[in-house]
N, C-alpha and C positions, 0 to 999 in steps of 0.2 A: 590509365586509371587502375586503381587497386582492384584486385579480384576478391571473390568471397573468401579466399584463404588469408587475406590480410586483415588484421584486427582493425586498421583504420577504416576499412570498408564498412564495418558495422556501426561505427560512430556517426555515419552520415544519415542514418535512417530518419532521425527527428528533423534534421535540417531539410532533408528531401521532402519530408511530410509537409513542412511549412511552405516550401517553395511551390510544391505541387498544388497546395490548397489555393494559393492566390494567383496562380498562373492558369487556372482552369478556364476553358472557353466552352461555349455552348456546344460546339461540334466535336469536342474532344472528350471521348469517354473511354479511352484506352485502358482496359483492365480495371476500371473503377468499380464495376459491379462485383468482380471477384474480391477486390480489396475491401469493399464495403461489407460484403458477407463475412469476411474474416474479422473485420473490426466489430461488427455487431455481435458476432458469436463470442468473441473475446470479452466484449463489454458485459454481455449477459452472464458469462462465467464469473467475471470479477464481481458483479453485483451479488452473486450467491455467497460471496465472502461475508456479506452482512449476516447471513444465517450462521456462518461459522463463528464469527465474533460473538453473536448472541448466545449460541450454545456453549461456547467456551466460557464466556463470562458468567452465564447463568449457572453453569456447573461449578464455577470457582467460588461464587459468593455463598453466604449462609442461607439456609432454608428460609423462604418467605420473601426473598428479594428477586426471584426469578422473573416475575412478570414486569417489574420495574426495569430490569436490565433489557428485556426484550423490547419493551416500549421505547427505550432510549435508542436502540438500534433502528427502530421504525422511524422515529422522528428525525434521526440522522439523515435519512434519504429525503424526507419531505422538505426539511429546511435547507439542506445542502443544495438540493435541486433548485429550489426557489432562488437562493442567493447566487448560485453559480450561473443560472440563466440570466438573471437581471444584470449583474455586474461582474461576477467572478470570471466568466469566460473572456469578457472584454479586457479585463486586467491582465489575464494570462496570455491570451493569443490575439487580442484585437489589433487591428491596423487602422491608422499608423501606430508605430511602436517606438519606444525609447529603450535604452538599456535598463531602465528601472521598471517600466510598466507599459502595457498596451493601453490605448486610449480610444479604441473603437469597438463596434459590435456590442453595444449595451442597449437593449438585451441581445442575446445571441440569435438573431433572426437572419436567415440566409436569403430572404426575399423569394422571388419566383424563378430565378435562373436554375435550370434543372441540375446541371453539373456542379456549378459553384455552390448552390445551397446544399446539395447532397454531400459534398466534401466538407463543408462547414459543419453540418449536423453530425456527420460521422466522427469528426474530431471532437465535437462537443460531447456526444454521448460517451465516448471512450474516456475523455478527460474528466467527465462528471463521475465516472466510476472510481477514478483515482482520488478525486476530491472527497467523495463519500468515505472511502477507505481511510484517508488521512484523518477525517473528523471522528470516525467511530473508534479509533484507537483509544481515545481519552475515556470513553464510556466504561471500559474495564478498570482504568486507573482510579476512577472516582467512585467505583461501585460502593453502595451502601452509605454514602455520606455526602451526596449532593442532591439538592432539590430538583425535581423533574423540570419545573419551569425554568430554573437557572440553566439546566443542561440544554433546553430548547434554544435559549438565547445564545449559548455557546455555539451550537450547531449552525445557527444563522450567520454568526459573524466570523467563525473560524475559517470558513472557506474563502472569505475575502483575503485574509492574510496568507492562506495557502496559495492563492492565485498569484500573489507577488513572487513568492518563491518559485512557483512553477514557471513563471515568465523568465526569471533570472537563469534557470537551468535549461528549459526546454526550447526556448526560441533562439534563433541564430544571433540576434543582437542583444540578448540578455547579458548583463555584465559578468556573471559567473561563467556563462558559456564562452564569452569572448576571452576570458582569462584562461581557458583551456579545461574547465571543469567538464568531466564526462560522467553522465548519469543516464544510462540507457532506459531504465524502467522505473524511475521515481524513488530511488533510495533516499534522496535528500528531501524533496518536497513532500513525499508521502510519509515514509517511515521515520525519518529523522525529525521532520517537523512535527508529526503527530506524537512521536515519542517524547520530544522536548516539552510539548504542551502537556502531555500526561505527567511528566516528571514535575513540572512546575505546579500543576494542580495538586499532585500528591503531597509535595512539600508544603504547599500553602494550606491545604485542608488538614494535614496531619493524619495519623492512623485512626482506624475505627475505634470508637469509644470502648475502652476496656481491653483493647487488643494486646497491649504490652504492660499495663499497670497492675494486672492481677485482679482487677475488680470484677471480671467476668471469666467463667471457665473457658478453657481452650476449646472445649467442644462446641462453643458458640461460633467458632470461626473455622470449623472443619468444612471443606467444600461439600456442597449439597449433592453433587452428582459427578463422580469421576467419569462415569460413562458418557455424560453429556460433554465433559471436557474433551474426551478423546474424539467424539464425533465432531466437535467443533474444530479440533485440529485437522481432522481429515478433510472437512469442507474447506478450510483455509488452505491446506496443502495443495489440493487440486485447483482451487481458485487461483492460487499463486502462479501456477503454470500458465493459466490464461493471462494473468497479470504481466508476466515477463515475456511470454511469446507474443502476446498481442501488441507489445510495444514496437514490433517491427512495422506496425501500421499498414499491413498488407502482405500479400504473398506473391505478387508479380515482381518482375525485374530482379530476380534472385533474392527477394526478401524472404521467401520461404526458407532459404538457407539460414538466414538470421534466426527465424522462429525455431527451427529445429535445433540449432545450437543452444538457444536459450532453454529449451525443454531439457536437454541433456545436462547442461551445467546446473540447472535448478535442482534436478533430481540428485545429481552427484553431490551437490552441496548438502542436501538433507541426509544423504548417507553418512557423510562426514560428521554432520551435526548430531544425527541419531546415535551413531556409535560413541561419540564423545559424551553425550548426555547419559547414555547407559553406564559408561565407565564412571562418570562423575557421581551418578546416583549410588552405584555400588561402593564407591570410595566413601561417600558421606554416610552410608549405613553400614560400613564395614563388611560389605559383602552379603548382607542379610536379605535385601530386597531391592527392587527397582521402583522408585516412586514415580507415578504418572506425571506429576507436575514437572519433574526434572526433564523427562523426555519431551513433554509438550513444549516447555519453554526453550529447551535446547534446539529443537527442530525449528521453532519459530525464529530463534536467533540466527540460525544458519540461512533461513530463507531471506531474512532482512540483509544479511551480509552479502549474498550473491546478487541481489537485485540490481545494483547500479552497474555491475560489470558482466552481467550474464551473457551479453552478446559478444564480448571481446575477450573472454577468458577461455583458455584452453580447458578442455573437459576434465583433464586430470588435476588441474589447479583448483577446481571447484571443491575437491575433497578437503584440503586444508583450509580453504576459505570458510567452508561450512563449519569445520571443527573449531576454528577461532571464534566465529560468530556465536556458536553455542556456548563456549567457555565465557565469553564476555557477557552474554545474556544471563547465564546462570550465576556468574560472579556478581554482577550488578544487583540481581534479585537479593542475594544474600547480604550484600553491602547495605542496600536500602533498608532492609529489615533490622539491621543492627546499628545504623547510624543515628 
C-alpha cells in the first residue's frame, strides 16, 4: 500500500470516504467521533465563506446595492439547503448509483441507525457547504442587474445541476472519476461550475446600464467600500483553508497528514498569487500604486487554481500554480471588460 509520501495515497480520500459511509455497522465506531468533529468544524468554517462573499461583493458594487447583495447571500443558504436536502444529496451521493447519477436517499435522511446516520449526516453537511459555495459565486457576477426573485429561483435549481457534477467527480463510479479525473477539493464541481454559471449569466445579462456607453459617469461604478472588499477576501482566504483541508474528510488513519499538506499548499499558492498580483498591479499602473482589486482577484485566482490538487501537489509546486492562477484570473477580468 502506498504511504503518506506517495501522491496516489492522497487521491484515495474521497473513495475511502464513500466506502466507509456505506460499510458502517452499528458496533463499529472506530475514530468516527474524531473525524466527525473535524468534518463539522471544517463545515462551519466553509459556511463562513458566505460572509466573505457578501462583504467582497457588497464592497465591489455601487453604493445603494449593499443590502441586496447581502440578502442574496442569505437566500443562497436557505434555498440551497432546501434543494440539496430534498434531491441534491441523493443525486450526488445516493445509493444505488450509476456513472451519471445517484438515485437514492431523497431526502437525505439517515434513519435511526447511530453510526450509519451519523456518517451520512456528516457527509451531507460538508457537501452542503460545497453546494452553497458553488451557488453563491454567481451572486457577485450578476450584481446590480438581476431581480431578487429570479436569483432565489436560481439558488433553488442551481444546486440540482451542481449535484450531477459532484457525482461525476466525487463518487468512485462517477464517469469522470472512472476516466481518471482527480479533483480533491471541488475545483470542478464548485469553482469551475459556479464560475461558468457566472460567466454565462454575465454574457446573457450584459453590462450594467451606462457602464461602457458613456451615459453615466464612471463615479457611479466605483466600488462602494475597498475596506469591505479586503475584509471579504480575508474571510474567504481563511475559509478556503477549511475548504481544502476539510476535504480529507477526517483526521484518523493518516488523514491528518493529508489535511496538513493541503494547508501548506493552499498558503503557498496564495503567496505565489499575491506576489504576482502585486507585480501585475504595478505593471498596469506603471509603478504608481497597487490596486486592491488586482490583489484580491489575483489571490482568489490562486486559491481556485490550487484547490483540485492541494493534497497531491508538492509544497514548492504550489507557488507557480498560484502565480498562474492569479495571471489567468486577472487576464480574464481584463478581457471580459473589453470584449
